[in-house]
ZAMARGU-4260 file (C-alpha; in steps of 0.2 Angstrom, whole numbers, plus 5000, padded with zeros to 4 digits):
<rodrens>
0) 5310/5804/5800 | 5302/5816/5787 | 5293/5825/5800 | 5309/5829/5810 | 5319/5845/5808
5) 5331/5842/5793 | 5349/5848/5795 | 5358/5848/5778 | 5377/5849/5779 | 5385/5853/5762
10) 5404/5848/5761 | 5412/5833/5769 | 5429/5841/5772 | 5437/5841/5790 | 5424/5853/5797
15) 5409/5847/5788 | 5412/5828/5792 | 5416/5832/5810 | 5400/5842/5812 | 5389/5829/5803
20) 5396/5815/5814 | 5393/5824/5830 | 5375/5829/5825 | 5372/5811/5819 | 5378/5804/5836
25) 5368/5817/5846 | 5352/5821/5836 | 5351/5808/5823 | 5353/5793/5834 | 5340/5799/5846
30) 5328/5804/5832 | 5328/5822/5837 | 5333/5828/5820 | 5337/5821/5803 | 5355/5824/5797
35) 5360/5824/5779 | 5378/5826/5772 | 5381/5831/5754 | 5398/5829/5745 | 5404/5827/5727
40) 5415/5813/5732 | 5412/5796/5740 | 5427/5797/5752 | 5435/5809/5764 | 5454/5812/5766
45) 5460/5825/5778 | 5465/5839/5766 | 5481/5844/5776 | 5488/5827/5771 | 5485/5829/5752
50) 5503/5834/5749 | 5509/5817/5757 | 5497/5808/5745 | 5504/5817/5730 | 5522/5812/5735
55) 5518/5794/5739 | 5522/5796/5758 | 5504/5792/5762 | 5493/5779/5755 | 5476/5787/5753
60) 5467/5770/5751 | 5472/5766/5769 | 5467/5783/5776 | 5451/5788/5767 | 5434/5786/5774
65) 5419/5780/5764 | 5405/5792/5768 | 5391/5779/5766 | 5399/5767/5778 | 5403/5781/5790
70) 5385/5788/5789 | 5378/5771/5793 | 5388/5770/5809 | 5385/5788/5815 | 5366/5790/5811
75) 5366/5802/5797 | 5362/5801/5778 | 5374/5803/5764 | 5369/5811/5747 | 5382/5810/5733
80) 5382/5826/5722 | 5389/5843/5720 | 5379/5858/5726 | 5375/5869/5711 | 5362/5882/5717
85) 5350/5887/5731 | 5332/5891/5731 | 5331/5901/5747 | 5312/5904/5747 | 5308/5885/5745
90) 5322/5880/5757 | 5330/5868/5744 | 5348/5864/5740 | 5350/5861/5721 | 5362/5847/5717
95) 5369/5846/5700 | 5367/5830/5689 | 5379/5816/5692 | 5389/5809/5678 | 5400/5793/5676
100) 5417/5793/5669 | 5410/5792/5652 | 5400/5807/5654 | 5383/5798/5655 | 5371/5805/5667
105) 5368/5793/5682 | 5357/5804/5692 | 5348/5820/5686 | 5347/5836/5695 | 5340/5835/5712
110) 5333/5846/5726 | 5335/5843/5744 | 5324/5852/5756 | 5331/5858/5773 | 5326/5867/5789
115) 5343/5872/5793 | 5357/5872/5780 | 5376/5872/5784 | 5388/5876/5770 | 5406/5870/5772
120) 5413/5867/5755 | 5430/5873/5759 | 5441/5881/5746 | 5451/5880/5730 | 5467/5886/5724
125) 5468/5904/5719 | 5479/5907/5703 | 5475/5926/5703 | 5472/5925/5685 | 5490/5921/5681
130) 5491/5917/5662 | 5495/5899/5659 | 5492/5893/5677 | 5477/5883/5674 | 5484/5875/5658
135) 5502/5871/5664 | 5501/5869/5683 | 5496/5855/5695 | 5485/5858/5710 | 5481/5849/5726
140) 5463/5854/5730 | 5456/5836/5730 | 5461/5818/5732 | 5459/5815/5713 | 5471/5829/5710
145) 5484/5822/5723 | 5483/5805/5715 | 5485/5812/5697 | 5500/5822/5704 | 5507/5806/5711
150) 5506/5796/5695 | 5514/5810/5685 | 5528/5811/5697 | 5531/5792/5696 | 5531/5793/5677
155) 5543/5808/5677 | 5555/5799/5688 | 5554/5783/5678 | 5557/5793/5662 | 5572/5802/5669
160) 5579/5786/5676 | 5578/5778/5659 | 5587/5794/5651 | 5600/5793/5664 | 5603/5774/5660
165) 5604/5779/5641 | 5617/5792/5645 | 5606/5807/5640 | 5602/5823/5649 | 5591/5818/5664
170) 5588/5833/5675 | 5571/5834/5682 | 5567/5852/5687 | 5551/5855/5699 | 5544/5872/5703
175) 5532/5875/5718 | 5523/5891/5716 | 5519/5898/5734 | 5528/5895/5750 | 5514/5893/5762
180) 5512/5878/5773 | 5507/5867/5758 | 5521/5873/5747 | 5535/5871/5760 | 5529/5854/5766
185) 5527/5847/5748 | 5545/5853/5744 | 5551/5842/5758 | 5541/5827/5753 | 5547/5828/5735
190) 5565/5829/5741 | 5562/5813/5751 | 5554/5805/5736 | 5570/5809/5726 | 5580/5800/5739
195) 5569/5785/5742 | 5564/5780/5724 | 5582/5775/5719 | 5581/5762/5733 | 5567/5754/5723
200) 5576/5752/5707 | 5577/5769/5700 | 5595/5770/5704 | 5602/5779/5689 | 5593/5795/5694
205) 5602/5804/5708 | 5593/5815/5721 | 5604/5830/5715 | 5597/5827/5697 | 5580/5832/5704
210) 5580/5851/5707 | 5566/5858/5718 | 5563/5877/5718 | 5550/5886/5729 | 5544/5903/5723
215) 5536/5915/5734 | 5529/5933/5730 | 5531/5939/5748 | 5548/5943/5755 | 5549/5927/5765
220) 5542/5910/5765 | 5527/5906/5777 | 5523/5925/5776 | 5507/5922/5787 | 5517/5914/5801
225) 5530/5921/5814 | 5547/5927/5807 | 5556/5914/5818 | 5546/5900/5810 | 5550/5906/5793
230) 5568/5908/5796 | 5569/5890/5803 | 5559/5883/5788 | 5571/5892/5776 | 5586/5884/5784
235) 5579/5867/5783 | 5574/5869/5765 | 5592/5875/5761 | 5598/5860/5771 | 5587/5848/5760
240) 5595/5857/5744 | 5578/5865/5740 | 5581/5882/5731 | 5570/5896/5739 | 5566/5912/5729
245) 5556/5925/5739 | 5550/5942/5733 | 5547/5935/5716 | 5529/5935/5709 | 5525/5923/5695
250) 5519/5933/5680 | 5516/5918/5668 | 5517/5899/5667 | 5521/5891/5650 | 5524/5873/5645
255) 5541/5869/5654 | 5544/5887/5660 | 5539/5897/5675 | 5541/5916/5671 | 5544/5928/5685
260) 5538/5946/5685 | 5556/5952/5682 | 5557/5942/5667 | 5567/5927/5675 | 5563/5910/5667
265) 5564/5895/5677 | 5564/5878/5668 | 5551/5867/5675 | 5545/5850/5669 | 5532/5850/5684
270) 5525/5866/5691 | 5513/5865/5706 | 5502/5880/5711 | 5501/5882/5730 | 5499/5901/5731
275) 5483/5906/5739 | 5465/5900/5741 | 5448/5906/5737 | 5431/5899/5740 | 5422/5890/5726
280) 5415/5902/5713 | 5397/5895/5713 | 5395/5903/5731 | 5394/5920/5724 | 5378/5915/5714
285) 5368/5907/5728 | 5351/5915/5731 | 5350/5927/5745 | 5368/5926/5752 | 5380/5939/5754
290) 5398/5935/5748 | 5415/5944/5748 | 5427/5946/5733 | 5435/5929/5737 | 5418/5921/5735
295) 5417/5918/5754 | 5399/5919/5762 | 5398/5933/5775 | 5393/5927/5791 | 5390/5934/5809
300) 5400/5929/5824 | 5387/5915/5827 | 5392/5908/5809 | 5374/5912/5803 | 5373/5920/5786
305) 5371/5939/5787 | 5356/5938/5776 | 5348/5921/5780 | 5343/5916/5798 | 5342/5897/5793
310) 5359/5896/5784 | 5376/5894/5792 | 5393/5893/5784 | 5410/5890/5791 | 5428/5885/5787
315) 5437/5891/5772 | 5421/5896/5762 | 5415/5908/5776 | 5421/5926/5781 | 5418/5926/5800
320) 5422/5942/5810 | 5433/5941/5825 | 5430/5951/5841 | 5442/5966/5843 | 5450/5963/5826
325) 5448/5970/5809 | 5453/5953/5801 | 5442/5938/5799 | 5445/5921/5806 | 5460/5914/5796
330) 5456/5899/5784 | 5465/5885/5793 | 5461/5868/5798 | 5461/5872/5817 | 5448/5886/5813
335) 5436/5874/5804 | 5438/5861/5819 | 5434/5875/5832 | 5420/5882/5821 | 5412/5864/5819
340) 5412/5862/5838 | 5404/5879/5841 | 5391/5876/5827 | 5387/5859/5835 | 5382/5868/5851
345) 5372/5881/5841 | 5362/5869/5831 | 5358/5858/5847 | 5352/5875/5855 | 5342/5879/5840
350) 5331/5864/5842 | 5328/5869/5860 | 5324/5887/5856 | 5340/5893/5864 | 5352/5907/5857
355) 5366/5903/5846 | 5384/5902/5853 | 5396/5916/5846 | 5412/5909/5839 | 5429/5915/5846
360) 5444/5909/5837 | 5459/5903/5848 | 5475/5902/5839 | 5484/5887/5846 | 5500/5889/5835
365) 5507/5882/5819 | 5517/5867/5814 | 5527/5864/5798 | 5532/5846/5794 | 5547/5843/5784
370) 5543/5825/5780 | 5553/5812/5790 | 5567/5825/5792 | 5561/5837/5806 | 5546/5847/5811
375) 5546/5865/5817 | 5532/5876/5825 | 5526/5887/5838 | 5513/5884/5851 | 5502/5898/5859
380) 5501/5899/5878 | 5482/5900/5883 | 5486/5911/5898 | 5501/5921/5893 | 5496/5923/5875
385) 5514/5921/5870 | 5521/5908/5858 | 5534/5895/5862 | 5545/5889/5848 | 5547/5870/5846
390) 5556/5858/5834 | 5562/5841/5832 | 5554/5826/5840 | 5543/5836/5851 | 5536/5846/5837
395) 5534/5830/5826 | 5523/5823/5840 | 5512/5838/5841 | 5510/5837/5822 | 5505/5819/5822
400) 5493/5822/5836 | 5483/5835/5825 | 5478/5821/5813 | 5474/5809/5827 | 5463/5822/5835
405) 5453/5823/5819 | 5451/5804/5819 | 5445/5804/5837 | 5432/5817/5832 | 5426/5805/5818
410) 5429/5788/5825 | 5431/5789/5844 | 5446/5785/5855 | 5445/5766/5854 | 5443/5765/5835
415) 5457/5778/5833 | 5468/5768/5843 | 5465/5753/5832 | 5468/5763/5817 | 5485/5769/5824
420) 5490/5751/5827 | 5485/5746/5810 | 5495/5761/5803 | 5510/5754/5812 | 5508/5737/5805
425) 5506/5744/5788 | 5522/5754/5788 | 5531/5738/5794 | 5524/5728/5779 | 5524/5740/5765
430) 5537/5751/5756 | 5541/5768/5763 | 5533/5776/5747 | 5518/5771/5737 | 5525/5765/5721
435) 5510/5764/5710
</rodrens>
């Protein structure tokens, strides 16, 4: 195996794990190449679902994939660790030391040699340097952050329920900063939680005692999506008693207060930052790679780094040009899925001495899910290029199919069908919200 062409994929997110799985099934199984996946965590959860984990609508334990077990089934290797540097001349990825929960070093710094390197480390929240954001806001960049949010939310509801029972003031103000897809969907999930938790014993705290405010700097929510979708989402949030404030940039976050640019102060016991993303900062320091102001690695249309023929990058951490457009490929889950498919073909061609496949992004539309209430979205027509607005049960079906498609890419059709059946059984046997 050591003499085989070594493909190292750094980042086990949606795109990275799909790529490693397909490469393992195609090349690793037939011993045509050695495939290694590197990630800082032991398990994978589809990032678009993290807001559901945070609210308790989704049990991450039942939906996460263990990298080691998955690697064994799909013929690739897994290395636990966080990429910390790159030695381009030696063709080595530098992995930071791994420490346990007590801070003790378990594994020292390592170097992993590669013949082809693929970087797919995703993105992190961009607080734009807003004072107090890092100290007083919660973020949803990782599974650990989503679980922490869930615990804090349950404790906040428990505390306020006790205060209500004692006859004291018990309002729970929550502010979500940023009204992109994550912020809007999280607002709906939190409203659902405020209505569901009283069923499970917290019956002194009423849903109307939980005030949810969504703050957006742009003049409308979902600013990157079509206006009709934004209007429908605004109506639904209003129907769910979620306050929407647009055209209001946040200038500062203090303990218990979110301050807007015009001086308005919003009381907030929980503040969640969901406004904008950027690539991880360490990418800008990597040897021999060109990055933009958002730390994204600049790549050609083939997803090959502009300054290194043996390094590729895709997903949120890469700036990929689009033909006949001044804007790069948008950082979306469907972009990473499509890029993983293109890069799989390119890497297979690479072993055969054939040319790389240029990536062309196809926008299939957008779907916004309001928890169990409704779903709205637009689908792009492949032939006409025009979008079709959908909502309700049809839109919900399309939304659910996105996650199932991701599961099919990782497990195949039969196993995904079994997972779907187990999910149905689990929902029938367990509470509608995760209560611990």
